[in-house]
C-alpha positions as CSV (number, residue, x, y, z in Angstrom):
1,M,17.1,15.5,-21.5
2,I,15.3,16.1,-18.2
3,K,14.0,19.7,-18.2
4,G,11.9,19.7,-15.0
5,G,10.0,17.8,-12.4
6,F,13.1,15.9,-11.2
7,K,15.9,17.2,-9.0
8,G,18.2,14.8,-11.0
9,N,19.8,13.4,-7.8
10,L,19.7,10.0,-6.1
11,L,21.1,9.7,-2.5
12,R,22.8,6.4,-1.7
13,V,23.4,5.5,1.9
14,N,25.4,2.5,2.9
15,L,24.7,1.7,6.5
16,T,27.5,-0.9,6.7
17,T,30.3,1.4,5.6
18,K,28.5,4.7,6.6
19,E,29.3,5.9,3.1
20,V,27.0,8.6,1.7
21,K,27.0,9.8,-1.9
22,S,24.9,11.6,-4.4
23,E,24.5,10.2,-7.9
24,A,22.9,11.6,-11.0
25,L,19.6,10.0,-12.1
26,N,19.7,7.8,-15.2
27,E,17.9,10.0,-17.7
28,E,16.9,7.1,-20.0
29,W,15.2,5.4,-17.0
30,A,13.5,8.6,-16.0
31,Q,11.9,8.8,-19.4
32,K,11.0,5.1,-19.6
33,Y,9.8,4.6,-16.0
34,L,9.2,8.1,-14.6
35,G,10.1,8.1,-10.9
36,G,8.6,6.5,-7.8
37,R,7.5,2.9,-8.4
38,G,8.8,2.5,-11.9
39,Y,12.3,3.9,-11.5
40,G,12.7,2.3,-8.1
41,T,11.7,-1.1,-9.4
42,R,14.1,-0.8,-12.3
43,L,16.9,0.1,-10.0
44,L,16.2,-2.7,-7.6
45,L,16.1,-5.2,-10.4
46,E,19.5,-3.9,-11.6
47,E,21.2,-4.0,-8.2
48,I,19.9,-7.1,-6.2
49,D,19.4,-10.7,-6.9
50,P,15.6,-11.3,-6.7
51,K,16.3,-14.6,-5.0
52,V,18.0,-12.8,-2.0
53,D,16.6,-13.1,1.5
54,P,14.5,-10.0,2.0
55,L,15.7,-9.6,5.6
56,S,19.4,-10.0,4.6
57,E,22.0,-7.3,4.3
58,E,22.0,-7.9,0.5
59,N,18.4,-6.5,0.1
60,K,18.0,-2.8,-0.5
61,V,15.2,-0.4,0.4
62,I,14.4,2.5,-1.9
63,F,12.4,5.6,-0.9
64,A,11.3,7.2,-4.2
65,T,9.3,10.2,-5.3
66,G,7.9,11.0,-8.7
67,P,8.3,14.1,-11.0
68,L,5.0,15.6,-9.7
69,D,6.1,15.4,-6.0
70,G,7.0,18.8,-4.7
71,T,5.0,20.6,-7.4
72,L,1.5,22.2,-7.3
73,A,-0.1,19.1,-8.9
74,P,-3.1,18.0,-7.0
75,S,-2.6,15.3,-4.4
76,S,1.2,15.2,-5.1
77,G,2.5,14.0,-1.8
78,R,3.2,10.3,-2.3
79,T,6.3,8.4,-1.3
80,M,7.1,4.9,-2.5
81,V,9.0,2.3,-0.5
82,I,10.4,-0.3,-2.9
83,T,12.2,-3.5,-1.8
84,K,12.0,-7.2,-1.9
85,G,8.9,-7.9,0.3
86,P,9.5,-9.7,3.6
87,L,5.9,-11.0,3.6
88,N,6.1,-13.1,0.5
89,G,9.4,-12.6,-1.3
90,A,7.8,-10.7,-4.2
91,I,8.5,-7.2,-5.5
92,A,7.3,-4.8,-2.9
93,C,6.2,-1.3,-3.5
94,S,4.1,0.3,-0.8
95,N,3.2,4.0,-0.9
96,A,2.0,6.6,1.6
97,G,0.7,10.1,1.5
98,G,1.7,13.0,3.7
99,H,4.5,15.5,3.1
100,F,7.7,13.4,3.2
101,G,8.0,13.0,-0.6
102,P,7.8,16.7,-1.4
103,A,10.2,17.4,1.5
104,L,12.8,15.0,0.0
105,K,12.5,16.9,-3.3
106,H,12.9,20.2,-1.5
107,A,16.1,18.8,0.1
108,G,17.5,18.1,-3.4
109,Y,16.9,14.4,-4.0
110,D,14.4,12.3,-6.0
111,M,15.1,9.2,-4.0
112,I,17.1,7.5,-1.3
113,V,18.7,4.0,-1.7
114,V,19.5,2.4,1.6
115,E,21.9,-0.5,1.5
116,G,23.9,-2.7,3.9
117,K,23.1,-2.9,7.7
118,S,24.2,-0.7,10.6
119,A,25.8,-2.4,13.5
120,E,23.6,-0.4,15.8
121,P,20.3,1.5,15.5
122,V,20.6,4.7,13.5
123,Y,18.5,7.3,11.7
124,I,19.3,9.5,8.7
125,W,19.1,13.3,8.8
126,I,18.9,15.1,5.5
127,N,19.0,18.9,5.9
128,K,19.2,21.0,2.7
129,G,21.5,18.5,1.0
130,K,23.7,17.7,4.0
131,V,23.4,14.1,5.2
132,E,24.2,12.6,8.6
133,I,23.8,9.1,10.0
134,R,23.0,9.5,13.6
135,S,22.6,7.1,16.5
136,A,19.1,6.0,17.3
137,K,19.9,4.0,20.4
138,E,17.7,6.1,22.6
139,I,14.8,6.0,20.1
140,W,14.9,2.3,19.3
141,G,12.0,0.6,20.9
142,K,9.8,3.7,20.9
143,L,6.4,3.8,19.1
144,A,6.2,5.3,15.6
145,D,4.5,8.5,16.7
146,E,6.9,8.9,19.7
147,S,9.9,8.3,17.3
148,D,8.6,11.0,15.0
149,E,8.5,13.5,17.9
150,L,11.9,12.5,19.2
151,I,13.6,12.7,15.8
152,R,12.1,16.1,15.0
153,G,13.2,17.2,18.5
154,Q,16.8,16.2,17.6
155,T,16.7,17.7,14.1
156,H,14.2,20.4,13.3
157,P,10.6,20.8,14.5
158,L,9.4,21.2,10.9
159,A,11.2,18.1,9.5
160,E,9.2,15.5,7.7
161,T,9.9,12.0,9.0
162,M,9.8,8.3,8.2
163,T,9.9,5.9,11.2
164,I,9.3,2.3,12.0
165,G,7.7,1.1,15.2
166,P,8.5,-1.9,17.4
167,A,6.8,-4.2,14.9
168,G,9.4,-3.3,12.2
169,E,12.2,-3.5,14.7
170,K,11.2,-7.1,15.6
171,L,10.9,-8.0,11.9
172,S,7.1,-8.6,11.8
173,R,6.4,-9.6,8.2
174,I,3.3,-7.5,8.2
175,S,5.0,-4.4,9.6
176,S,4.7,-1.0,8.0
177,V,6.7,2.2,7.4
178,M,5.1,5.2,9.0
179,F,5.4,8.8,7.7
180,N,4.9,11.6,10.2
181,G,3.8,9.1,12.8
182,H,0.5,8.0,11.2
183,R,0.7,7.8,7.4
184,A,1.4,4.2,6.6
185,S,3.2,2.4,3.7
186,G,1.4,-0.6,5.1
187,R,1.6,-3.5,2.8
188,T,4.2,-6.3,2.1
189,G,6.1,-6.0,5.3
190,V,8.3,-3.1,4.2
191,G,8.8,-2.1,7.9
192,A,10.7,-5.4,8.5
193,A,13.0,-4.6,5.5
194,V,13.8,-1.3,7.1
195,G,14.2,-2.8,10.6
196,S,16.5,-5.5,9.3
197,K,19.0,-2.7,8.5
198,N,18.8,-1.2,12.0
199,L,17.3,1.9,10.5
200,K,14.8,3.6,12.8
201,G,14.0,6.5,10.6
202,I,14.8,9.3,8.2
203,A,14.2,13.0,8.8
204,V,14.2,15.4,5.8
205,R,14.1,19.2,5.5
206,G,14.9,21.5,2.5
207,N,14.0,24.7,0.8
208,E,14.7,24.0,-2.9
209,D,11.9,24.6,-5.4
210,T,11.0,21.9,-7.9
211,T,11.0,23.6,-11.3
212,V,8.9,22.5,-14.2
213,A,9.6,22.5,-18.0
214,D,6.7,24.6,-19.1
215,P,5.3,26.6,-16.1
216,E,2.4,28.2,-18.1
217,A,1.2,25.0,-19.6
218,F,1.7,23.1,-16.3
219,M,-0.4,25.6,-14.4
220,K,-3.2,25.3,-17.0
221,A,-3.1,21.5,-16.7
222,I,-3.3,21.8,-12.9
223,Y,-6.3,24.2,-12.9
224,K,-8.0,21.8,-15.4
225,A,-7.3,18.8,-13.1
226,R,-8.4,20.5,-10.0
227,D,-11.7,21.7,-11.6
228,I,-12.5,18.1,-12.7
229,L,-11.7,16.7,-9.2
230,S,-13.9,19.3,-7.5
231,K,-16.9,18.1,-9.5
232,D,-16.3,14.4,-9.0
233,A,-18.8,12.7,-6.7
234,F,-16.1,10.7,-4.8
235,A,-13.0,13.0,-4.9
236,G,-14.9,16.3,-4.7
237,Q,-17.7,15.4,-2.3
238,G,-18.0,11.9,-0.7
239,A,-14.3,11.4,0.4
240,A,-14.1,14.8,1.9
241,M,-17.3,14.4,3.9
242,L,-17.0,10.8,5.0
243,G,-13.5,9.7,4.2
244,T,-12.8,6.4,2.6
245,A,-15.1,4.7,5.1
246,M,-18.0,6.1,3.0
247,L,-17.6,2.8,1.1
248,V,-18.7,0.6,4.0
249,N,-22.4,0.9,3.3
250,V,-21.8,1.0,-0.5
251,I,-19.8,-2.2,-0.7
252,N,-21.9,-4.0,1.9
253,G,-25.0,-2.9,0.0
254,V,-23.8,-4.8,-3.1
255,G,-22.9,-7.9,-1.1
256,A,-19.2,-7.7,-1.4
257,F,-18.1,-6.9,2.2
258,P,-16.2,-10.0,3.5
259,T,-17.1,-11.0,7.0
260,H,-16.1,-13.7,9.5
261,N,-12.9,-14.4,7.6
262,A,-14.8,-14.2,4.3
263,Q,-17.2,-17.0,5.3
264,D,-19.8,-14.6,4.0
265,A,-19.9,-11.2,2.2
266,Y,-22.7,-9.3,3.8
267,F,-22.5,-7.8,7.3
268,P,-25.9,-6.9,8.8
269,E,-24.4,-4.5,11.3
270,A,-22.3,-2.6,8.8
271,N,-23.9,0.7,9.5
272,K,-22.5,0.7,13.0
273,I,-19.0,0.9,11.6
274,S,-19.7,3.1,8.6
275,G,-18.2,6.4,7.6
276,E,-21.5,8.1,8.5
277,T,-21.3,6.7,12.1
278,L,-17.6,7.5,12.3
279,R,-18.2,11.1,11.4
280,E,-21.1,11.4,13.9
281,K,-19.3,9.8,16.8
282,N,-15.6,10.0,16.5
283,L,-14.3,12.6,14.0
284,I,-12.1,15.4,15.2
285,R,-11.1,16.8,11.8
286,N,-10.3,16.0,8.2
287,E,-6.7,15.8,7.1
288,G,-5.1,16.1,3.6
289,C,-1.7,15.4,2.1
290,A,0.5,17.8,0.2
291,E,-1.5,19.8,-2.4
292,C,-4.5,17.7,-1.8
293,P,-8.0,19.1,-2.7
294,I,-9.7,16.0,-1.4
295,A,-8.6,15.7,2.3
296,C,-10.0,12.2,2.8
297,G,-7.8,11.6,5.9
298,R,-9.5,11.4,9.3
299,V,-8.2,12.3,12.8
300,T,-10.4,10.5,15.3
301,V,-10.9,9.9,19.0
302,V,-12.8,7.4,21.2
303,K,-14.9,9.6,23.5
304,S,-16.3,7.2,26.0
305,G,-16.3,3.6,27.2
306,P,-13.4,1.1,27.8
307,Y,-11.3,2.5,25.0
308,K,-11.8,6.2,25.9
309,G,-9.0,8.5,24.9
310,S,-7.6,6.5,22.0
311,I,-6.7,9.2,19.4
312,G,-4.9,9.2,16.1
313,G,-5.2,9.1,12.3
314,G,-7.8,7.1,10.5
315,P,-9.3,4.5,10.3
316,E,-9.5,4.2,6.6
317,Y,-12.2,2.0,4.9
318,E,-9.9,-1.1,4.8
319,S,-9.0,-0.8,8.5
320,V,-12.7,-0.4,9.5
321,W,-13.4,-3.6,7.5
322,S,-10.5,-5.7,8.7
323,F,-11.0,-5.0,12.4
324,G,-14.8,-4.8,12.0
325,A,-16.7,-7.0,9.5
326,M,-13.8,-9.4,8.8
327,C,-13.8,-10.2,12.6
328,G,-17.6,-10.0,12.9
329,V,-17.1,-6.9,15.2
330,S,-19.6,-4.0,15.1
331,D,-18.0,-2.1,18.0
332,L,-16.6,1.0,16.2
333,D,-14.7,2.2,19.3
334,A,-12.8,-1.1,19.4
335,V,-12.1,-0.9,15.6
336,I,-10.8,2.6,16.0
337,S,-8.6,1.6,18.9
338,A,-7.1,-1.3,17.0
339,N,-6.3,1.0,14.1
340,H,-4.6,3.5,16.4
341,L,-2.6,0.8,18.1
342,C,-1.3,-0.6,14.7
343,D,-0.2,2.9,13.6
344,K,1.8,3.3,16.9
345,Y,3.5,-0.1,16.5
346,G,3.8,0.2,12.8
347,I,1.8,-2.7,11.5
348,D,-0.4,-3.2,8.4
349,T,-4.0,-2.9,9.4
350,I,-5.3,-4.9,6.4
351,S,-3.1,-7.9,7.2
352,M,-3.5,-7.6,10.9
353,G,-7.3,-7.6,11.0
354,S,-7.4,-10.5,8.5
355,T,-4.9,-12.4,10.5
356,V,-7.0,-12.1,13.7
357,A,-10.1,-13.2,11.7
358,C,-8.1,-16.2,10.5
359,A,-7.2,-17.0,14.1
360,M,-10.8,-16.7,15.1
361,E,-11.9,-19.3,12.5
362,L,-9.0,-21.6,13.4
363,Y,-10.1,-21.3,17.1
364,E,-13.8,-21.8,16.6
365,K,-13.4,-24.8,14.3
366,G,-11.0,-26.5,16.7
367,Y,-8.0,-26.4,14.4
368,M,-6.1,-24.4,17.0
369,P,-5.6,-26.0,20.5
370,K,-7.5,-23.9,23.0
371,E,-4.4,-23.7,25.2
372,D,-2.5,-21.9,22.4
373,A,-4.8,-18.8,22.7
374,P,-4.5,-16.8,25.9
375,F,-8.3,-16.0,25.7
376,E,-11.3,-17.1,23.7
377,L,-11.0,-15.9,20.1
378,R,-14.6,-15.6,19.1
379,F,-16.0,-13.8,16.1
380,G,-18.0,-10.7,17.1
381,S,-15.9,-9.9,20.2
382,G,-14.3,-6.5,20.0
383,E,-12.4,-7.2,23.2
384,A,-10.9,-10.4,21.8
385,M,-10.0,-8.7,18.5
386,L,-8.2,-5.9,20.3
387,K,-6.4,-8.2,22.7
388,A,-5.1,-10.2,19.7
389,V,-4.0,-7.1,17.9
390,E,-2.1,-6.0,21.0
391,L,-0.4,-9.4,21.3
392,A,0.8,-9.2,17.7
393,C,1.9,-5.6,18.0
394,K,4.0,-6.4,21.1
395,Q,4.9,-9.9,19.9
396,E,4.1,-11.2,23.3
397,G,4.4,-15.0,23.7
398,D,4.6,-17.6,21.0
399,F,1.0,-16.8,19.9
400,G,1.8,-13.0,19.6
401,K,4.9,-13.7,17.5
402,L,2.9,-16.0,15.2
403,L,0.1,-13.5,14.7
404,A,2.8,-10.9,13.7
405,Q,3.8,-12.9,10.7
406,G,0.5,-12.8,8.9
407,S,-2.4,-15.1,8.3
408,Y,-0.7,-17.5,5.8
409,R,2.0,-18.5,8.3
410,L,-0.5,-18.7,11.1
411,A,-2.9,-20.9,9.1
412,E,0.0,-23.0,7.8
413,H,1.3,-23.5,11.3
414,Y,-2.0,-25.1,12.3
415,G,-2.2,-27.2,9.1
416,H,-4.9,-25.2,7.3
417,P,-3.3,-22.7,4.9
418,E,-6.5,-22.5,3.0
419,L,-8.0,-20.4,5.7
420,S,-5.7,-17.6,4.9
421,M,-7.6,-15.1,2.7
422,S,-4.6,-14.1,0.7
423,A,-2.9,-14.2,-2.7
424,K,0.8,-14.7,-2.8
425,K,0.6,-14.9,1.0
426,Q,-0.7,-11.3,1.2
427,E,-4.2,-10.8,2.7
428,F,-6.7,-9.4,0.4
429,P,-8.6,-6.2,1.1
430,A,-12.2,-5.3,1.7
431,Y,-13.9,-6.4,-1.6
432,D,-15.1,-10.0,-2.0
433,P,-14.0,-11.3,-5.4
434,R,-17.0,-13.6,-5.5
435,A,-19.2,-10.5,-5.8
436,I,-16.9,-8.3,-7.8
437,K,-15.4,-10.6,-10.4
438,G,-12.6,-8.3,-11.7
439,M,-11.2,-7.8,-8.3
440,G,-10.5,-11.6,-8.1
441,L,-8.3,-11.3,-11.2
442,E,-6.7,-8.2,-9.8
443,Y,-5.8,-9.9,-6.5
444,A,-4.5,-13.0,-8.3
445,T,-2.3,-11.2,-10.8
446,S,-1.1,-8.4,-8.5
447,N,2.7,-8.5,-8.6
448,R,3.0,-7.7,-4.9
449,G,0.3,-10.0,-3.7
450,A,-3.4,-9.4,-3.2
451,C,-4.1,-5.7,-3.5
452,H,-6.9,-3.2,-4.3
453,V,-4.7,-0.3,-5.4
454,R,-3.0,-2.1,-8.2
455,G,-5.9,-1.3,-10.5
456,Y,-9.0,-0.8,-8.3
457,G,-11.5,-2.5,-10.5
458,T,-14.2,-1.6,-7.9
459,A,-14.2,1.9,-9.4
460,V,-15.6,0.5,-12.6
461,E,-17.4,-2.6,-11.4
462,V,-19.4,-1.0,-8.5
463,L,-18.9,2.7,-8.7
464,G,-18.9,2.7,-12.5
465,D,-20.9,1.2,-15.3
466,A,-19.5,-2.4,-15.5
467,D,-21.6,-5.4,-14.3
468,Q,-19.9,-6.6,-11.1
469,Y,-21.0,-10.2,-11.7
470,A,-19.9,-10.4,-15.4
471,Y,-16.6,-12.0,-16.5
472,E,-16.7,-10.7,-20.1
473,G,-14.4,-7.8,-20.6
474,K,-12.9,-7.9,-17.1
475,A,-9.4,-9.0,-18.3
476,A,-9.1,-5.9,-20.4
477,I,-10.5,-3.6,-17.7
478,I,-8.1,-5.0,-15.1
479,K,-5.0,-4.8,-17.4
480,T,-5.8,-1.2,-18.3
481,L,-6.3,-0.2,-14.7
482,Q,-3.1,-2.0,-13.6
483,D,-1.1,-0.1,-16.2
484,L,-2.7,3.2,-15.4
485,T,-2.0,2.9,-11.6
486,A,1.6,1.8,-12.3
487,A,2.3,5.0,-14.2
488,L,0.3,7.0,-11.7
489,D,2.3,5.7,-8.8
490,S,5.5,6.6,-10.6
491,S,4.3,10.2,-11.2
492,G,4.0,10.9,-7.5
493,I,0.3,11.6,-7.2
494,C,-2.6,9.8,-5.4
495,L,-4.8,7.0,-6.8
496,F,-7.9,8.9,-5.8
497,T,-7.3,11.5,-8.5
498,T,-8.2,8.8,-11.0
499,F,-11.8,8.9,-9.9
500,G,-12.0,12.1,-11.9
501,L,-8.8,12.3,-14.0
502,S,-8.0,10.1,-17.1
503,A,-4.7,9.3,-18.6
504,N,-5.1,12.4,-20.8
505,E,-5.0,14.8,-17.8
506,L,-2.3,12.8,-16.0
507,A,-0.1,12.7,-19.1
508,E,-0.6,16.5,-19.6
509,M,0.7,17.2,-16.1
510,V,3.7,14.9,-16.4
511,S,4.7,16.1,-19.8
512,T,4.5,19.8,-19.0
513,A,6.4,19.2,-15.8
514,T,9.2,17.1,-17.2
515,G,9.4,18.2,-20.8
516,F,9.1,14.6,-21.9
517,S,6.8,14.0,-24.9
518,I,4.1,12.0,-23.1
519,D,0.6,11.7,-24.3
520,A,-2.1,9.4,-22.9
521,Q,-0.9,6.5,-25.0
522,E,2.7,6.8,-23.9
523,F,1.6,7.3,-20.3
524,M,-0.2,3.9,-20.5
525,K,2.8,2.3,-22.2
526,I,5.0,3.5,-19.3
527,G,2.6,1.8,-16.9
528,E,2.7,-1.4,-18.9
529,R,6.5,-1.4,-19.0
530,I,6.6,-1.0,-15.2
531,W,4.1,-3.9,-14.8
532,N,6.3,-6.1,-16.9
533,I,9.5,-5.4,-15.1
534,E,7.8,-6.2,-11.8
535,K,6.7,-9.5,-13.3
536,L,10.3,-10.2,-14.4
537,F,11.5,-9.5,-10.8
538,N,8.9,-12.1,-9.5
539,L,9.8,-14.7,-12.1
540,K,13.5,-14.3,-11.2
541,A,12.4,-14.7,-7.5
542,G,10.8,-18.0,-8.3
543,F,7.1,-17.1,-8.8
544,T,5.1,-19.0,-11.5
545,R,1.6,-19.1,-12.9
546,K,0.5,-21.3,-10.0
547,D,0.9,-18.3,-7.7
548,D,-1.7,-16.3,-9.7
549,T,-4.6,-17.8,-7.8
550,L,-7.0,-17.2,-4.9
551,P,-8.0,-19.1,-1.7
552,P,-10.1,-22.2,-2.3
553,R,-13.0,-20.6,-0.4
554,I,-13.3,-17.9,-2.9
555,L,-13.2,-20.3,-5.8
556,S,-15.6,-22.9,-4.4
557,E,-17.7,-21.7,-1.5
558,P,-20.7,-19.6,-2.5
559,I,-21.6,-16.4,-0.6
560,K,-24.2,-17.4,1.9
561,T,-26.4,-14.2,2.4
562,G,-27.0,-10.8,1.0
563,P,-27.3,-9.4,-2.5
564,S,-24.5,-11.6,-3.9
565,K,-25.8,-14.8,-2.4
566,G,-24.7,-17.9,-4.3
567,H,-21.8,-16.4,-6.1
568,V,-18.3,-17.9,-6.4
569,E,-15.3,-16.6,-8.4
570,D,-14.3,-18.5,-11.6
571,L,-10.8,-17.2,-12.1
572,G,-10.4,-19.5,-15.1
573,K,-12.8,-17.5,-17.1
574,M,-10.4,-14.5,-17.1
575,L,-6.8,-15.6,-16.5
576,D,-5.8,-17.0,-19.9
577,E,-7.4,-14.0,-21.7
578,Y,-5.5,-11.7,-19.3
579,Y,-2.2,-13.3,-20.1
580,Q,-2.9,-13.1,-23.8
581,L,-3.8,-9.4,-23.6
582,R,-0.6,-8.8,-21.7
583,G,1.5,-10.5,-24.4
584,W,2.6,-13.3,-22.0
585,N,2.6,-17.0,-22.7
586,K,0.3,-19.5,-20.8
587,D,3.0,-19.9,-18.1
588,S,2.6,-16.1,-17.4
589,V,6.0,-15.2,-18.9
590,P,6.3,-12.1,-21.0
591,T,7.3,-13.0,-24.6
592,D,10.4,-11.6,-26.3
593,E,8.1,-9.8,-28.7
594,K,6.3,-8.0,-25.8
595,L,9.5,-7.0,-24.1
596,K,10.9,-5.7,-27.4
597,A,7.8,-3.7,-28.0
598,L,8.1,-2.1,-24.5
599,E,11.8,-1.5,-25.0
600,V,12.6,-3.6,-22.0
601,Q,16.2,-4.8,-22.3
602,I,16.4,-7.2,-19.4
603,L,17.3,-10.9,-19.7
604,K,14.5,-13.1,-18.6
């Protein structure tokens, strides 16, 4: 029985019929999968055919919270967007911080299931349990931050919002969902899934408390967790001072900072785009999510030069890298402006920057006809990078439309898909797998495509005690971290808490909030269960072992310069061991014995 943490209600909105209804949560699923990512994935697997076209009316989009959302747990402001991903057809779960998740709980719901397709643009207004589907005709076409303001103006000034920008409306496969105008669920093209339903946004407001099962024990667990986080070098000090961009000099310093479309992994001008330089030149203030003691978010402005006046959230480390080193650009003002532009149009900064870098290599090597590009696409040009981003955001011309679909489709169009630095067609983030071996395994096996937050091996391999160049033991490390983050995402709190907190502290908060009997071992088992049902979704969608791989460049071209010079990634030294540890066969299919042990009763 659910005793706390959850509201116990799921809101279902059918945009075709305009039917709105509240349903009780499945208590068995809540115990097995918690909320957020786990429950949402289980529900999606139950209700859609994984082979469905992700942009069709038959796909569904689920906005899900976890049992710690809306409580006093540290960094408990995450919202998950779960759907079949438009970028690659895999299971998609993209999360964002802010305050939307807690607001949804305060309004009386744990999650929203959006199905069908509206005949015209609409948004959903949830106010203290009352739900309306309203016309968004006058808002359609507006930027994400403008849409946030307009929707709050029509609902309540203190409402929390989800919106998409023009990129999602035009079905860009790298478009994002934006919360409060600048917090992005950026990966897998979830913005296109929302846009395909003619849904411009959701506004939420409520005043219900989220009760917990054992208030006294829960508060003890919270105080303990906050104390640990306050003493952690990353969560308690570095992230607050420099934001996530503190990693620029750290990762470049170990030779793992991909540059020039990963033709190398060391960027000599990294300090010009570092967190230290960002703080000195462009920072307005720090910003934190709900109940966050870390406050790693940045609000920045370009103060002078050709991009003067650009203001907004971020950029995060990944965005600094993708528009900076990946494109060979050391002009921080151009990088910041590109990030702000992507937030306004609702487009994933990781995929966008990597797609521009891919275009630059295609252009410079002569694989792209010069007449296809409206200007010279040269590595190192901040002006060219920003112009390309603008073309993609606005989808201007054939080239802009092509850029908006991501690097894989771009490179494939020009006959060189190997120049897309992606796994399962999703661009990989700012850690070169040739220099951080476990990250290569993490990218290759990630259920949603290349990703750094489906495990974050870097925390152990670079910021921890493991040898970044070793293969031994990495399969076990990555599996453990993948399971941990799956359960964490389902609880409703932020990945950055794991820099200080272990499964013991996380399980203690979840168990005292919900009343479920969850210790560290059970918490990890929940994560493993979630990972396996995501895998089942992908298998049903048509993915096989051959999709668990990396670009040829990463597997065969050595890093040219820097501390990791000469290294390539040998995925074969880890993959079979990883499958064995997972209890999967050599074709990457979970065995009947593994599914039985995890109490997963789904036909393969």
